[in-house]
C-alpha positions in Angstrom: -0.3 -0.1 0.1 1.2 3.4 -0.8 0.5 6.5 1.6 0.5 9.8 -0.7 0.1 11.5 2.0 2.9 10.5 4.2 7.0 11.0 3.6 8.6 11.5 0.8 5.3 12.4 -1.3 3.2 14.6 1.3 0.4 15.3 -1.6 -2.2 17.3 -1.0 -6.0 16.0 -1.8 -5.7 18.1 -4.9 -2.4 16.3 -5.8 -4.1 13.1 -5.3 -7.1 13.6 -7.2 -4.5 14.8 -10.4 -2.6 11.0 -9.6 -5.7 8.9 -9.8 -7.7 10.8 -12.4 -4.4 11.0 -14.9 -3.8 7.1 -13.6 -7.4 6.1 -14.8 -7.5 7.9 -18.2 -4.2 5.7 -19.2 -4.1 2.9 -21.2 -2.4 -0.4 -20.4 0.4 0.7 -23.0 0.6 4.5 -21.6 1.1 3.0 -18.5 4.0 0.4 -19.0 5.3 3.4 -21.5 5.6 5.6 -18.3 7.5 2.5 -16.5 10.7 3.6 -19.0 13.3 6.5 -18.2 15.5 6.8 -21.0 19.0 8.2 -22.0 18.6 11.0 -24.2 21.8 11.2 -26.7 23.9 14.3 -26.0 24.0 14.7 -30.0 20.2 14.6 -30.8 17.5 17.3 -30.0 14.5 17.0 -28.5 12.7 16.2 -31.6 14.8 13.4 -32.5 14.3 11.7 -29.5 10.6 11.8 -29.2 10.6 10.5 -32.7 12.4 7.8 -32.1 10.6 6.9 -29.0 7.4 7.4 -31.1 8.3 4.9 -33.4 9.3 2.2 -30.6 6.0 3.3 -29.3 6.7 4.3 -26.3 5.4 7.2 -23.9 8.3 7.5 -21.0 8.2 9.0 -17.5 11.7 10.7 -18.3 14.8 11.4 -19.6 18.4 11.0 -18.6 20.4 14.3 -20.2 24.2 14.5 -20.4 26.9 16.9 -21.0 25.4 20.2 -22.8 25.7 23.9 -22.3 23.0 25.2 -20.3 21.2 27.2 -23.5 21.0 23.9 -25.4 20.0 21.7 -22.2 17.5 24.0 -21.4 16.4 24.0 -25.1 15.9 20.4 -25.4 14.1 20.4 -22.0 11.6 22.6 -23.6 11.0 20.6 -26.4 10.8 17.8 -24.8 8.0 19.2 -22.0 6.0 20.1 -25.1 6.3 17.0 -26.8 4.1 15.0 -23.9 0.7 15.1 -22.1 2.0 14.2 -18.9 5.1 16.1 -17.3 8.5 14.6 -17.7 11.3 14.0 -15.1 14.4 15.4 -16.3 17.3 13.7 -14.5 21.0 13.8 -14.4 24.0 12.0 -12.9 25.2 14.8 -11.1 27.7 13.1 -8.6 30.2 16.3 -8.8 27.3 18.8 -8.9 25.2 20.0 -12.0 28.3 20.4 -14.5 28.0 16.8 -15.2 24.6 17.5 -17.2 25.3 21.3 -17.7 28.7 21.7 -19.1 28.8 25.8 -17.8 27.5 24.3 -14.6 29.9 24.5 -11.2 32.3 22.0 -10.9 31.7 21.5 -7.0 33.5 18.2 -6.8 33.7 14.7 -6.1 31.6 13.4 -2.9 34.9 12.6 -1.6 37.0 15.9 -2.0 33.9 17.2 -0.2 34.0 14.5 2.4 37.4 15.6 2.7 36.9 18.7 4.0 35.4 17.4 7.1 32.6 20.0 6.8 28.7 18.8 6.0 27.9 22.5 5.6 29.3 22.1 2.4 27.8 19.2 1.3 24.6 21.1 2.3 25.4 24.2 0.1 26.9 22.0 -3.0 23.5 20.3 -3.1 21.5 23.9 -2.9 24.1 25.0 -5.7 23.2 21.8 -7.8 19.9 22.2 -7.4 19.5 26.1 -8.5 21.4 25.6 -11.8 19.3 22.5 -12.4 15.9 24.6 -11.8 17.3 27.4 -14.3 17.2 25.1 -17.2 14.2 22.8 -15.8 15.9 19.9 -14.7 13.8 18.5 -11.9 15.9 15.1 -10.2 19.3 13.9 -9.6 20.4 10.5 -9.3 22.2 10.9 -6.4 23.9 11.3 -3.8 26.0 8.2 -3.8 25.2 6.6 -0.6 27.9 3.8 -1.2 30.5 3.2 1.6 34.1 3.0 -0.1 35.1 0.0 2.4 37.2 -2.1 -0.5 40.1 0.1 -2.3 39.8 -2.2 -5.4 36.2 -0.8 -5.8 36.9 0.4 -9.1 33.3 2.5 -9.3 32.5 4.0 -5.5 35.9 5.4 -5.1 35.9 9.1 -4.9 32.4 9.0 -5.8 31.5 8.1 -2.2 32.2 10.3 1.0 34.6 7.7 2.5 34.8 4.8 4.4 33.4 5.9 7.7 29.6 4.5 7.9 28.6 7.6 9.9 30.6 10.5 7.5 28.8 8.9 5.2 25.4 9.3 6.8 26.3 12.6 7.8 27.3 14.2 4.7 24.6 11.8 2.5 21.6 13.4 4.6 23.5 16.6 4.1 24.1 17.4 0.5 20.5 15.5 0.1 19.0 18.3 2.2 20.2 20.9 0.2 19.1 19.4 -3.4 16.0 19.3 -1.8 15.7 22.5 -0.4 16.7 24.2 -3.6 13.9 22.0 -5.1 15.7 19.2 -6.7 14.7 15.3 -6.6 16.8 13.1 -4.9 17.9 9.6 -5.2 20.1 7.4 -3.0 22.2 4.9 -4.8 23.3 2.1 -5.2 21.0 -0.3 -3.3 21.6 -2.2 -1.4 25.3 -0.7 -1.4 28.1 -1.1 -3.5 31.9 -0.8 -2.1 32.4 -4.2 -0.2 33.1 -5.9 -3.4 36.1 -5.4 -5.8 34.2 -5.5 -8.9 32.0 -3.3 -10.5 28.2 -3.8 -11.4 28.6 -2.6 -14.7 30.1 -5.6 -16.2 28.9 -8.4 -13.6 26.6 -8.8 -10.6 28.5 -7.8 -7.7 28.6 -8.8 -4.1 27.7 -6.9 -1.2 28.8 -9.7 1.6 28.7 -8.3 4.7 26.3 -10.1 7.4 23.0 -9.0 8.6 24.5 -7.4 11.3 27.5 -6.0 9.6 25.2 -4.2 7.0 22.8 -3.1 9.9 25.3 -1.2 11.1 26.9 0.3 7.9 24.7 0.6 5.1 21.3 -0.2 7.2 22.2 3.2 9.0 22.7 5.1 5.9 19.6 3.9 4.2 17.5 4.3 7.4 18.8 8.1 7.9 18.2 9.0 4.2 14.5 7.4 4.3 13.9 9.1 7.8 15.2 12.5 5.9 12.6 11.9 3.2 14.6 10.9 0.4 12.6 10.8 -2.7 13.9 7.5 -4.5 16.2 5.1 -4.5 18.3 2.8 -7.1 18.2 -0.2 -6.9 21.5 -1.5 -8.4 22.9 -4.9 -9.9 24.4 -6.1 -6.4 23.9 -9.0 -4.6 22.9 -9.1 -0.6 23.4 -12.8 0.2 23.0 -12.5 4.1 19.8 -10.9 3.3 18.6 -13.2 1.0 19.7 -16.7 3.3 17.7 -14.9 5.8 14.7 -14.1 4.5 14.8 -17.8 2.2 17.0 -19.9 3.8 16.8 -22.7 1.2 17.7 -20.7 -1.3 20.5 -21.9 -3.4 23.5 -19.6 -4.4 22.4 -19.9 -8.2 19.2 -18.8 -7.4 19.9 -15.6 -5.7 19.0 -12.5 -7.3 20.7 -9.0 -7.5 18.9 -5.9 -6.0 17.4 -4.5 -9.0 15.5 -7.9 -9.4 15.1 -9.2 -5.8 11.8 -9.1 -4.4 12.4 -10.0 -1.0 15.0 -7.3 -0.8 12.4 -4.8 -2.1 9.5 -5.5 0.2 10.4 -6.8 3.0 14.2 -5.1 3.9 13.5 -1.9 2.2 10.2 -1.4 2.5 9.1 -3.5 5.6 12.3 -3.1 7.8 13.8 0.1 7.0 10.1 1.8 6.0 10.6 3.6 2.3 7.3 4.3 1.0 8.9 6.4 -2.3 9.5 5.3 -5.4 12.6 2.9 -6.7 14.4 3.4 -10.1 16.8 0.6 -11.2 20.4 1.3 -12.0 21.2 1.6 -15.8 19.5 -1.9 -17.2 22.3 -1.7 -20.2 24.8 -3.2 -17.1 26.2 -6.6 -17.3 24.9 -7.0 -13.7 21.5 -6.6 -14.8 21.4 -9.6 -17.2 24.0 -11.6 -15.9 21.5 -14.2 -14.0 18.3 -13.8 -16.2 17.7 -13.8 -20.2 16.8 -10.2 -20.8 13.3 -11.4 -21.7 12.7 -12.4 -18.3 14.5 -9.8 -16.5 13.2 -6.9 -17.8 9.7 -7.3 -17.0 10.8 -9.1 -13.6 12.5 -6.1 -12.2 8.9 -4.6 -12.1 7.2 -7.5 -10.8 9.4 -7.9 -7.8 9.3 -4.0 -6.8 11.3 -1.8 -9.1 8.8 1.3 -10.2 11.0 2.7 -13.1 12.9 0.7 -15.8 16.3 2.4 -16.5 17.6 2.6 -19.9 17.3 0.3 -22.9 19.2 -1.8 -24.8 17.1 -1.7 -27.7 14.1 0.5 -26.9 11.4 -1.4 -29.1 12.2 -5.0 -28.1 12.7 -4.0 -24.4 9.1 -2.6 -24.6 7.9 -5.7 -26.5 9.8 -7.4 -23.4 8.0 -5.4 -20.7 4.5 -5.5 -22.8 4.8 -9.7 -22.8 5.3 -9.5 -19.2 2.2 -7.8 -18.4 0.6 -10.4 -21.2 1.6 -13.1 -19.4 1.0 -12.4 -16.2 4.7 -11.4 -14.6 3.4 -7.8 -13.9 0.2 -8.2 -12.5 -2.3 -5.2 -12.9 -2.4 -4.2 -9.3 1.4 -4.0 -9.5 1.5 -1.7 -12.8 -0.7 0.5 -11.1 1.3 0.8 -8.0 4.2 1.6 -10.0 2.5 4.3 -11.9 0.9 5.7 -8.9 4.1 5.8 -7.4 5.7 7.7 -10.6 2.9 10.3 -10.9 3.0 10.6 -7.2 6.7 11.7 -7.4 5.7 13.9 -10.2 3.4 15.8 -8.0 5.8 15.9 -5.0 7.8 18.0 -7.4 4.5 20.0 -8.7 5.4 19.4 -12.2 1.5 18.6 -13.0 0.8 22.7 -11.9 4.1 23.9 -13.8 2.5 22.0 -16.6 -0.9 23.6 -16.3 0.7 26.8 -15.8 3.5 26.7 -18.6 6.4 27.2 -16.3 8.0 23.6 -16.4 11.1 25.2 -18.1 11.8 28.9 -16.8 12.4 31.8 -18.8 15.7 32.3 -20.7 16.4 35.4 -18.1 17.0 32.3 -15.5 20.1 31.2 -17.5 21.7 34.2 -16.1 22.5 32.2 -12.8 25.4 30.7 -15.2 27.3 34.0 -15.3 28.1 34.5 -11.9 31.6 33.7 -11.3 31.0 33.8 -7.8 29.7 30.4 -8.2 33.1 28.9 -8.3 34.2 30.6 -5.3 32.3 27.6 -3.6 34.1 25.0 -5.9 37.7 26.8 -5.0 36.5 26.7 -1.2 35.9 22.6 -1.5 39.0 22.3 -3.4 41.3 24.4 -0.4 39.1 22.0 2.2 39.6 19.0 0.8 43.0 18.5 -0.9 45.0 16.2 1.7 48.7 16.2 1.6 48.7 12.2 2.8 52.4 12.3 3.7 55.6 14.1 3.2 58.4 11.9 4.8 61.5 13.8 3.5 59.5 17.3 4.1 59.9 18.5 0.8 57.3 20.7 0.6 56.4 23.5 0.0 58.5 24.0 -3.5 60.4 26.8 -4.0 61.3 28.1 -7.5 64.3 29.8 -6.4 65.6 26.4 -4.9 63.5 23.7 -6.9 63.0 25.5 -10.1 63.5 22.4 -12.7 60.5 19.5 -12.7 60.4 16.4 -14.6 56.9 15.3 -15.0 55.5 12.0 -15.6 51.5 11.9 -16.4 49.7 9.0 -15.8 46.1 8.4 -16.8 44.7 11.7 -18.1 42.5 10.3 -20.4 38.5 11.2 -20.8 36.5 8.5 -18.8 33.1 7.2 -18.0 32.0 9.8 -15.3 34.2 12.2 -16.6 34.7 12.9 -20.4 37.2 16.2 -19.9 41.0 15.3 -20.0 44.0 17.6 -20.5 44.6 18.3 -16.8 48.1 17.6 -16.8 48.4 20.9 -19.5 46.5 23.0 -16.9 48.8 21.9 -14.1 51.7 22.4 -15.8 50.4 26.1 -17.1 50.0 26.9 -13.3 53.2 25.6 -12.0 54.9 27.6 -14.7 52.9 30.9 -14.0 53.9 30.1 -10.1 58.1 30.0 -11.7 58.8 26.4 -12.1 60.0 25.1 -15.0 58.4 21.7 -16.1 59.9 19.2 -18.4 57.0 16.5 -19.6 58.1 12.8 -20.0 57.6 11.9 -23.7 57.7 8.5 -24.8 58.5 9.6 -28.4 61.3 12.1 -27.5 64.1 9.4 -27.4 66.6 11.7 -25.3 64.0 12.6 -22.7 63.1 8.3 -22.5 66.8 7.8 -22.2 67.1 10.3 -19.4 64.5 8.4 -17.1 65.2 4.9 -18.1 68.5 4.6 -18.4 70.4 8.0 -17.9 73.3 8.5 -15.5 71.3 9.1 -12.3 74.1 11.9 -12.0 73.3 13.6 -14.9 69.6 13.7 -14.1 70.1 15.0 -10.5 71.9 18.0 -12.3 69.2 18.6 -14.9 66.3 18.5 -12.6 65.4 19.2 -8.8 62.2 17.4 -8.4 60.6 14.4 -9.9 56.6 14.8 -9.8 53.8 12.1 -10.9 50.6 13.5 -12.2 48.0 11.1 -12.0 44.3 11.5 -13.5 43.5 7.8 -13.2 39.8 6.5 -13.4 37.5 3.6 -14.8 36.6 4.6 -18.3 33.9 2.2 -18.7 35.6 -0.9 -19.6 38.2 -1.2 -17.3 37.3 -3.4 -14.2 40.2 -1.7 -12.0 41.6 1.8 -11.3 45.4 1.1 -11.3 48.6 2.9 -12.4 49.7 1.7 -15.7 53.5 3.2 -16.0 54.0 5.1 -19.1 57.1 3.9 -21.3 57.0 0.2 -20.6 58.2 0.4 -17.0 60.6 3.2 -17.9 59.0 5.6 -15.7 58.7 3.2 -12.3 59.8 5.2 -9.2 63.2 4.0 -9.2 65.0 7.2 -7.7 63.1 8.1 -4.9 66.9 7.6 -2.9 68.8 9.9 -5.4 66.3 12.8 -6.3 63.1 14.2 -4.1 60.2 12.6 -5.4 56.6 13.2 -5.3 53.0 12.0 -6.6 49.7 13.6 -6.9 46.7 12.2 -8.0 43.0 14.3 -9.0 41.2 11.3 -8.8 41.8 7.9 -7.2 43.0 8.1 -3.8 44.5 4.7 -3.9 48.0 5.0 -5.7 50.3 4.2 -3.1 48.9 0.4 -3.7 51.3 1.0 -6.6 53.9 3.3 -5.2 53.9 2.4 -1.5 57.4 4.4 -0.7 56.8 7.3 -3.1 57.8 9.9 -0.1 55.3 12.6 -0.7 51.9 11.9 -1.9 49.0 14.4 -2.2 45.3 13.3 -3.3 43.0 15.7 -4.4 39.9 13.6 -5.6 38.5 15.4 -8.5 39.5 16.1 -11.8 38.4 19.8 -12.3 39.6 23.3 -12.9 39.7 24.7 -9.9 40.8 21.6 -8.0 44.1 22.1 -10.2 44.6 25.8 -9.7 44.2 24.9 -6.3 46.2 22.0 -6.1 49.4 24.0 -8.0 49.3 27.0 -5.2 49.6 24.4 -2.3 52.1 23.0 -3.7 53.9 26.1 -4.0 52.9 27.1 -0.8 50.6 29.7 -1.3 48.3 27.8 1.1 48.4 25.2 3.9 47.0 21.6 3.3 43.6 21.4 5.4 42.4 18.0 4.2 41.7 14.9 5.8 41.7 11.7 4.0 38.2 9.9 4.1 40.0 7.0 3.4 42.8 5.2 4.5 45.3 6.1 1.5 47.5 3.4 2.9 44.9 0.9 1.9 45.9 -1.0 5.6 49.1 -2.3 3.7 52.7 -2.4 5.1 54.1 0.8 4.1 57.3 1.8 5.6 57.3 5.7 4.9 54.1 6.3 6.3 
């Protein structure tokens, strides 16, 4: 049963009447279409997206949009909303602020960077700024915050997207950032249920596992999700992650091969999430294009079963027409009952009513006027990003007392860039170039490793150490390593086929900085000076260079064990 007057909907009688009247006026095919929230390609305009869906016979509940400028995003949202009678969810995957959708939005920083500040108020402000920028273009739903606990350093997908490894801190910061979003008018979505970050694997490729016992889960992820539910989180994203301890608790005779991941698991939804934790809101699957969704079942069965087993929205499609056929067939075959379909669509409509989308549709205010885009011209927004960087960038260790660098004494720096390529969650690159520019402005002379330059390659691979020391005062490794959507791990690959391995740390002052993955001490444990900056964005790189040059002190405190519990003689 859904209580539309209770948390998180809080609907009044007029809102409930709209939900009931809209539901009553929908055909079965219309209702089945509302189960779909689809990815609209950056390259297509609104008309192309609507035409593509029309050919498949789908009237979706909404769209997820990705990076474009604020004017283009606003124009696209206007076109989409004008094309459908029922107002749309317009969602974003806004892990680092609205800039993940709106390219001229504020790049507030990864959640781990915010966690490193130790200041939950900055989390709240980040959420509020994100919401205000989304409101300016007509976006209304964020698939965030990430509520995962970064327990396993080898997990390639949680990493800097998490607030850290301490459940209490994760609880404090996720509720704070969600409160900011909500106060700014943005719907929130806690993810990735039932909890990522324990396994060292990625649900994009397989159904990963949260292996915690019932008691361990209750004291970690359970506390985080209960806090988010109590705070009024409107939706939860159910992921392709197994929770064996609870599966066995609810079904002691279950065989390992019969366990289903969260996105397909009825008992985890009904008994744990809605029963024990009391969640009354909307459930959306994680992307059904991930490997973990169909690792355990054929797609034809998994598509309707995720709805039958408790999810209210089906996220993305492999092939729209085929997936819609699978969903319709599932209804015809009784996998999805009429009651379950109506329950799911009721929650979808209720969440739209919670956001007053039906009223905005009637008033013609779903998308603000172009004048609202003036917010993106306010350069003061970037002061927030710099403040987070200033308070978050962390000096993990400096056992050689190298910092700050002084161009009068350590002018010549040999820099090795590792990674710095576009990734799945960060489509931008070129941050090494920006770092080099900022360090040059501060008075340093940077020589960058180039494997194509035979002399540069020889110097670091097999040249005389005495010659290297005559040329360079510091050897600096600049790391920007993140998963790119096809990697199963985020680890260092040394350029030059091992030529750049740090084998002169006792001969020349050596340091490493990371602007993404905080765990590079796994691969370079004896690097004597190591800095984590957590986010590959321009304000972070600028502040990082200033801190290295001593323009400001390091203030961040690592939200995770950067030494990953391994033996490290030079902590």
